[in-house]
N, C-alpha and C positions, 0 to 999 in steps of 0.2 A: 282382547286387552283393556280392561276397561274407561268406560271415556275418562277425559281428565277431570282430578279431582274428584275422580268417585275412589267412596271405600269400602271397604269389608270390615262390617264393625262385629266384636267377639265379647266378650267377656270374660275377663282370666279366671283359670279354674282355680286361682289358689285364692286369692284374695276378692274375686268379683268387680274389679275395675275394669272401665272400657278400654277397649283396641279396639285397634284401627290398622287394618291393611291395609294403604294407599296403592302399595304398585302390584300388578298380577304376576311377579316374580319372586313376589314377600312370602318369605314362609317359615320364615323365623322372627318372633317377634319380643322382646325384654321389657316385661309389664318396667311401667316406669314406678309405681311403686313398691311392688316387693320383690321388683328384683330375679321375678322367676325367667325361665327360658323356656318357650309355649312356641313348640312344633305346628304348624298348619297342614292338613292332611284331608285336603276337601271341607270337609264342615266340621270335621274333630281336630282338637288342640290337646295335644301332650304338654305336657309341664316334665322337662327333662333337668329340671333343677334350677339353682336359685345362681345370678353370675356375680365372681367376685366385684369388690369395686372399684372401677375406671378410678386409673392414676391421677394424681393433681397434672393439669399439662398449661402451657401458654397458644392454646389455639382459641382463636375469636372466634370458629366455625361452633354453634350446637344443633340440636334437633331444630330441624323446620327453618332456618336459614337459608333466605333463598338467595342467586346467581343465577347469572347466563355465562354463556359460553358456544361462539359461533352464532348470533341472535336468537338461543333457545336458553329459554328459562327452566330451570329446575328446583328443584327441592331437597334439603338434607331430610332422610328421615331413620338413617340409622349407622349402626357408626362400629366398628370393631379400632380396639388399641390393641397395637402391638410392640413387642420390646426386641432392641437389636443390641448388636454392640454399640452404638452411638448414641442410646437411649431409647424412646420411645415414639412413634407415631402412628396418627389415624389415617383410616382407613374409612372415607366419609363412604353411605351407600346413597347415592341422588337419583330422583326419579327425574330424566328427560323428557319433556315435553317432545313427541313422536316416539321417542324410544320409549326401551323398560326401561333402561337403568344404566346408573355409570359410576365410576368411583374416582370421589376426590382425594386424594393423597393430601397432606398435613403433615410435613418431617421440618422440624428446625426451621419453620419460616417460609421453608419453600413449598409449592402449590403445585400440583400435574393433577390431568382429568383423564381418564379412558376409559375405553369402550372394549365389553368384549368382542374380541376378533373368531374369525372363522375358525376351527382348528386347523394345525398347520404343523409341517415334521420344525422340530429346534433342538439343538447338544442337549445330553445327557448336562443334568446340571453340576457334575463333578467334573465337567471338561470346561467350563467355563474362567472364563480368567480376566481382569481387568483389561481393560482396550480390546477385546478380541471383538470381530466383526463377524455379526450375522443377519440373516436376510428375512426381513418380517412383512408380508403384505405385498412381496416383490420390491422392498423397499430397503435401501442399506440402514445399519445401526448397530453403534458401538457399545459393548456393556463397561457400565460405569460403577456399577455395585451389586458384591454378593452377599447377599446375608440369609443366616439358618436364624430364623424365627421367631417367638413364639405369643399365642394369643393371650393378653391380657385378660381382656373383659370385652363385653359388646353391652349395646344396647341400641333402641327402637325397631324398625325391620330391617333383614337380614336375608341375602335369598338362599343363602344354604345354611345346613345344621352345622354348629362350631361347639366349641367346648374350649373351655380355660385352658389351659398349657401347652394345647395344640399346640405343635412344630409346623415349620411354614418356610421353606426352603423358596426363597422369590430372589431374581436377579432384575433389575432397573437398565437400562437402555437410553442412549439417548441417539435421535437421526437428526440431519440436515434442517437447520432453524429450529423449531420451537417442538418438534415431534419426540413422542417421548413412548416408550412402550414399559410393560412390567411382564414379567414369565413368571408363574405360580406355580411351582412344582409341588404343591402340597396335596392336588388330587391326584388322583392312578395317571390324567392325562394330563400331563400342562396345558395349563389354560394362559392365553396369550390378551393382551387389553393392548390395545392402541390409542394415543390421545397426542394430549400436550404437557406443557410444562408452561407457566405462565406468570407473570406477576401477580401479587394481591389484587392489585386493582384492574385488571383486569376481566376477573369474574365480577365486579359490579354489585360484591356481595348486597344484601339487606338481612335485618333481624339477626345482627351478629352477636355475642355478647358484650356484654360492658367493658370495654378496652383497660378502662382503670381500676380493673378490681380481676384482676385476670392473670395470671403467667407469674402470679409469686403465691407461696406460698400460703397455706388458709392463716388466720392466726397471725400471731407473733412469725417471727423469723426464726428459723429450727438452731437453735445455739447449742454449743455441747465444749464440749474440753478434748483438745485434739489430741488423739493418741499417743504422738508422739515425742510434745514437748509441753503439754497442757496449755497453752493458750488460747483462751476463746475462739469458737469459729463458729460464724454463721452460713448459712444458707439458707436464701429468700426466695430464687426463679424454683418454678416446680420443674424446668423442665429438664435443671440439675443432674446431673448421674455420678457426680464426684465433686468434692472441695478439699483444695489445695492449703494448707494451711501459709499463712502470712507469714509465720516465723520461722519453723524447720521444712515445710514443705512436704510434712506426710498428706498421702494423699488417703482419704474416706469416702467410703460410696456411700451416698445419701440416696438411690434412688426408690428406696421406701422408709424415709427416714433413716436415725442413725445407725450406718450397717459397720458392715467388715473396714478395715485397714488397709487399703488395696494397695498400698505402698509406703513405709515408715523410711524417712529421708532425715538426717542431718547437714542438710545444708546451710549455709552462711545466706539467705535470702536477701539481707543485709546487702551485700555485693552485690548484688544484681537486680536493685532495689527499683521498680519499676519509676518510671521520669514521669509519666502521669497515674496520678495516684487509684487504688481503686474506689468505686464508689463515685466517679467521678459523671456527673450527666452534661451531655452539651445536644445543641443539636449541629446536625452535618446534613448538608445537601434536603434540608427541609423535614430531616427524621431525629426524631427522639430518642439519644441512644443512651446505657448507661456502661457503664467499663467493669466487666464481671469478673476475667479472668486475664490470668498476665502469664506467658511462655518468655521463655530464654530457649532460645533456640542456636544452633553451631552446626557449622560443614567445613570440611576438609575440602581442599582445591588438588588438583592434582601435583602441586608442587609441595604440598603439605601444609601450607600457610592454612589458618583456622581464624576463621570470619564469624563471628555473634552478634545475632539480632534480639530485639525483643520483639513480644505480637500480644496486642491489648485486646480481647475479647469482648465486643461491644454485643448491646443486646436490646431489640426493639419487638413489642409484643405484636406488633403487626407482619412487621417487616422481616424479623427473624434476625440473625445472627448478622453482624461485618466484624471487618479488622482495622485497628492500625499497627503497622510495622513499621520500625523504627531501627535505622541504621547507622552510629556516629553521627548523629543528627540529620539524618534524612528519613523523611516520614511518609508513606502508603498509603492512604484508606484505601480496603480488598474487599469486595464483595464476591459471592460465587457467579460465576461466566450466565450469561441468560440464555446462551446456545454452546450446543458441541462444536469446538472449534475446526476449521476442515485446513486439512492437508497443504499447504504450499509450496514453491517452490525451494528447490534444495541449495543451500547456501553453507560452502565448505563444507561438505559432506551432511552436512544437519539437515531435517526436515522445517521446514518452516511450518508459521500458521498462518492462518489467514482467518478473522475472527469479524464478525457484523462489516465487510467488506474491505477491513485494513488490512493489510499486512504485517506481521509480526518478524523479527530475525531471533534467529535460535544465540542466547546468550550463553548459559549455563547450564550441565545436568550435574547435579549436586543429589548428596544422601542425606538430609537435614534429622539431628538429630535431638531431645527434650532434654535439657538440660537441666531446667528449675521450672518450677509452675506454682502459682497463688493463684485463691479466686476459685470459684467454681466453672465448671464446661459442663457443654450437652454430651460427652462422649467421655468414653473410663481410657483417661490419659493419665498417663506416668514418665517420670523418666524415663529415658533409654528407649523413648519409640522412637523410631525408626520411617521415614517413610522417602523415597526417591523422588526427585522435583526437575522439573525443567522448565526453565524461563524464557521469555521470550519479549522483545523489544519494542517498542513500536511511541517513545518518549510521544506525552510525557507517561503514555498507558504501559504494563505491562501485562502479560499473560503467563499465568503459571498455567503447569498440572502438578498432581500432589498423587502419587501412586503408592498403596498399599498389596496386602494381597489381598483383600477384599474390595477392593473400591479404585476409584480411578477419579480425582476431581479437579473440575477446571477453575479458577477464579482470576477475576479483575481486577487490578491495581492503578491506581492514579498518583501520581503523584504529589505533594499536596504543600503547604505550605506549613512549619512548626512553629511559628507566630500565632498561623489564620486557628490552629489546632489548638491550643493554648488559651484564645480568647473566645471558642467555643466552647468548650470545656471548665473553662473558668482554671485555668488552672497556674498557679501562684507563679512570680516571675520568669524567665524567659529560656525558651528550648534551646538547647544544645546548640550551638554553633556547628552547620556541615564541616565534614573532613572530606575532601574528596570529591570524583564524582560519583553518584548510583549509576547503576544500569538504567535507568530508564528517566534521570532527570533530563530537563528542557532544557536544550543547547543556548544560551543567553546569543548566541550567536548565528542560530538557526534560521533560514531567510534574510538575514542581514548582506549576503553574500551575494544574494541572487539581488535584490533591492540595491546595490551597490553597483554591481553590475549594469543592471537596466538604468539605473541613472546614468550613470557615466556614458554609455553609450548614447542615450541623450542629449545630454548636454554636449558631446563630442562632437554629433548629426549638425548642434545647433552652433557649433565653434566651426565646424567643417562649411555651413553654409554661409557664413558673414563672412572665412576668409574667403572664399570665393565670389560671393557678392564685393567685396572690398576691392579683386583683385579684375573684375569685371568696370567696377566705377575709378579703380587707378589707374590710368593710362593716357595718354600724347595720344587727341583725335587724328591729329595731322601726321600725316604719315613722312613727310617732309621735314626731319627732325635734326639734320645732318645742314650744319652751314661750314661753309668753304673761306679760307681767308688766304691774302697772297703779299708779305711785307717785304720789303727792298733790305739789306742788311744798313743799320742805320739810320734808320728810317720808321715810320711810324701810319699804320692803317687803320680803316675802319669801316667794319662790315657790319650791314644791319639783315634780318633774315626778315619773309615775311612773315603773318600773324600767325602762330601757331597755338593752339589749345591745348592747355592742362587742365585733364580731368580729375575728377574724383572729390570728393565731398569734404576733408579737409585740408590743413596746413601739412606738407610732405615734401621732405627732398629731391632737389632734380640733380641726376648724376649727367656729368660733363665730360667724356671723351674724346682726350685731344690725342691727333693721332698728327704727328710733322714730320719735314725732312729735314731737320735741324739735328744732323750729328755730329757736325762742325761748328757750330754756332749756338745759339739760344736765341729764346724769345720771351715775353713778356705780354701775358693776355689778359686784358683785363675784363674780363665778362658780364655780360648785364642783363639780366630779363625785367622788362618793363611794359607793367599793365596798359594794354590798350587803351582803356576805358579809360582809367583812373589815375596813370602815370605815374604808380608805385613803381620803386625798383626796387630788384635783389641783385645784389654785385658781388664777386670771388674774382679775385688777385692771381695769376698761378702767372711760373715763370716755365717753361718748360726749355731742354736743349742741352747741350754740352757744353761745360765752362770749367776754368779751371780756381781751386783751392788751394792754396799754398804747395803747390808743383803739380795737385791731384785731380785728374779729371774727376769730375760728375755730373748724375743727372741722365738723360735720357732723351731720346727725341719723344715718348706719347708719356701723356699720363691721365691720371684721374681722379675728379676732385667734384665738389657736391655745392651747392647752394641750397642752404635749407629753410623750413618753412614757408615754402610758395606756396600762398593762396591759388586754390582753383582757378583757372580764369581763362581772358583772349591778352597772348604775350609775344612782343618784339623778342629777339635775341640778337644782340648787339657785339661783335667783337674787334677793342680798339688793342690794333698788335703793336710793339713798337721792338723793333730786330737791334740784338745788338751787331755793334761795331767789327771788320775781323780785320786785326793789324797786318799791312801788307795785301792785302786782298786772297788770303788761304780760301777764304769760303766768300768770292763774290756775288755768289746768283743766288737770286730770292727764295725765301724762306715761304714755303707753300704749307698747307695743313685744311685738318680740319675737325670740325666740334659736333659729335652728339651730343643731341639733347634730349635725356632721357630718363622718363620721372621713375622714379625707383620701384624696383619691383617689393608688392606687395612682402613682406617679412614674414617668412612662418617658423621665425624664430618663437616669436610669444604662443602659437598654434601646439608646438608641439613641445611647450614648456607645462600650457595648461593641459594637453594630454597626460603624462607623464605626473603630473599635480594626479587629474580624474582617476588614474588607474593605480595610483599607489591605495586610495581608498578600496576598490573590492579586491584587491589582491590580500593587504594586508586582513580584511573580514575575512576572506574563502581559507587562509592560511591560519586564522584564529579558529573557527570554524573545524577543521583538518584536524589541529593541534587538539580541538576540548573532545575528537569523538575518539582519536587516536589513543587520551587518556580513559576515554570512555572503555572502549573495549581492550585493553589489557587487561583487565580481571575476568575475561570474559573466556570460553575456553575457543573463542577465535580469532584470538591475541596477534597481534602480527609482528613481536617482537614478544623473547622472553621477559617476564612479571618479574621485579625486582623486588626483591626484599623474601626471597623463597625462604621456609619454614619461618619466620615469624608472626605471631598472634597476631591478628586484625583486630583490634576493640578488646585487648590484651586485659587493660585495668578493668574488664567487667568480669574476669575469670576468679 
């Protein structure tokens, strides 16, 4: 292998222009001046004819562009341009430090780099299906794309001989993380290339084309009259395969200038007019996009309910394509998934997916059908095209797979605000108001119930600690709180207790529990707490016993009363008892009794009232969250109850 930067020079046998073979594996060079294809055999150069012109494209890469992969630099030295069902793509031949060469693929803003692997058994091309599992270099890969491509032309240095129009059956596969592989069936023995799919910025390119001058047709836009209705039609993206008339929806092939009509339509596109006008430009997530295409799609669920939605195709020269999806005032920004999702747990019979460490729950399996279209598209799309799709949600994100007979694509959608989109793209007026709940719409209650439960527990713990604290303080320290008294019938007596302590920190009621033997008489008790230090007194008067009112006996020998507002302190408790006189000495025995002086227990009523009040908030938040999720999943394949409105169109005003 030649040393780094070493080049083998020669002269073009057709025009005499200098040629350089910088790669040891390079056997073909296309003269940059006369387009002759020159094959190197030792020191001899064979001219096998002139190359066709390369088709205009939106690639920012060119010959002599430099980049890096896994810490190693590389230089672009050649290119083969292919045509396939979804447009054109470039395979850039690159020389890598400490390696012979590699291939840098550039297709609609998606970039992969792959290196030739050792020969190994692979399935027959005809046996491959999207989603099939293949083992390459002892690693698992999933088939994502199967194409019967055709070589358009080439330039620069290439490691094999080729001709324009040469067919190439190829299959693309994705592995775990960024792993990527291609199987090229154009040779006698299939060639396996293994590498990575990475974002544009990961390659740290330098020496790129001027991004302000690429990606558009040279000169003025390609303008022509629609073959369906005669309305003026324009195409200005070099990568566009077809253009759909904005008046009638007729689809025209523009891959090689104005071509054949792919499909003649007579749709009333005004009835499904885009709310974001074609041609609108705006910056979203720091990337400047132009709205270049509009699709109207529909699907039916198992109940026969039809759902219609709009898709807006966005274009950026370096970042490629993205989408805005609109359904009944709900909007999502959609890009190709950076990695191939992995199978997760099974939920109600459906396999969930894990993407970038996040779990997504399966929502629906549908078949989407193109109903109307307008603008430019990088693949050969037409009305009636169908694709199977599965949606998996983890609000505000939604992971979707779209499968046709040739490929399976994964995309990641993020729920976004219509107002923010309108502002970003300068759309006049206001976006339509959202109706219902979208599959990946963030719940306004998410996290609220958890926060409320946590706050409730904290506040309840504080309240409980306070309750026990007050209970600890709220007591009579002296255990001798029972004061006994005796009084003769018709006479009075006075009893004073030793000093007792009333605890606590705030004024509170003192409960007096009276117990006497006055079952046939009565006694009036004048009871008083007197502050031993200040002399301040608190009193209450109460009659106990049995007496007659209107010939009817009332009362009883026991009673309970209170002295309110007693401040904490040292007190004496006095009882001034006056017994009633008994006629005829029917009851001549002394009246005896006792009074228990008890500071009222700390009231739990306020605590429980507070607990009920605090509990109401998390319960309400939890109920709202559950209600929101129930409504979300009502339209899924896993609805807990039968969906209402069966058989009616959703968004039917667009039909």
